[in-house]
N, C-alpha and C positions, 0 to 999 in steps of 0.2 A: 690225401682220407677217403676212397669208392666208396660213393652210396646207393645204397641197394635199396627197391622197394619191392615190399613183397604181394605177392598173388595166389588168393586163395578160392577156391571154390568154394562157389554157396554152401554144400552139403556138407563140406569141409568143419567151416565153425562148426557146426553141432558135434559134430562126433569126435573130435580133437585127432583127426584125420590131418599130421604134418607133413607125409611124405606126399604128397599131390601137390606140398603150395611148390608156385617155380617167387626164385629172387632172381632180377632181372637189371644189374648197372644202371641204373638214370647218368646222363650225363651230355655230352659234344659231338657230335662223332664227325669230326673232318671228311671223310668219305661223302658219305648225305651230304654234305656240305656241297661240295665242291663237283659232283656225279648227282644232284636230286635228283633227274625223272630215273635214272640207269640204277640213283639204287631202290628206290623206293622199289621200282618190279621185278628187281632180286629177291626183297622182304616182301615181297606180294600187295603191296598195301594201295590197295589199288583205289579204297575213294579215296584216300590222301592225294593221288596220281591223279582224278580225279577234279578237285581242289586244286590243285597246281596247276592243268595246265589251263579251267577257266579263268585263274586271278593271273595267268599271266596272259590268254588270251583278252577275257577285260584291260589292264597295262595297259595291251598292245593296238589294241584297238583307241585307247582311252591316246594314246603317242597319236596313230594315227588324225584320226579330231582332231587334236590339235592341232598339228602339222600341216592339216588341211583349212584349219581357220586364219591362220596365220599363215599362208599363201594368200588368205584372198586380201591380206594386206599387212603390204610387207616392212610396211612401218613398227606394227607391231609388235614388229618381232625384234626394233633397230636396229632394219637393215636397211639402207639408201640405197635407190637401184642406179643402178652404176651409170653417168654418163658418158664415157668411154668413146670414143668412133661414134656419136650425133653432134648435129653438127651445131650443137649452142656449147661443150666443152672439150 
């Protein structure tokens, strides 16, 4: 059973002008999930697109920072340096 939200202009609430009400179907949109930024651009959701880009950039920056911290000490990631090709191994 589909679920809708009803959006009414502020002045329509005072005047019983129901012709200006807008019914919007509520739910999950598969293509918005698969092609998020393109879907946001297509539907002109600029603020949501900006938030998406900022969040992705923050996640990317955090991943780079953590990888840099791990690269300083390889034992922190459980990586043991290879001794292949050295005199001791």
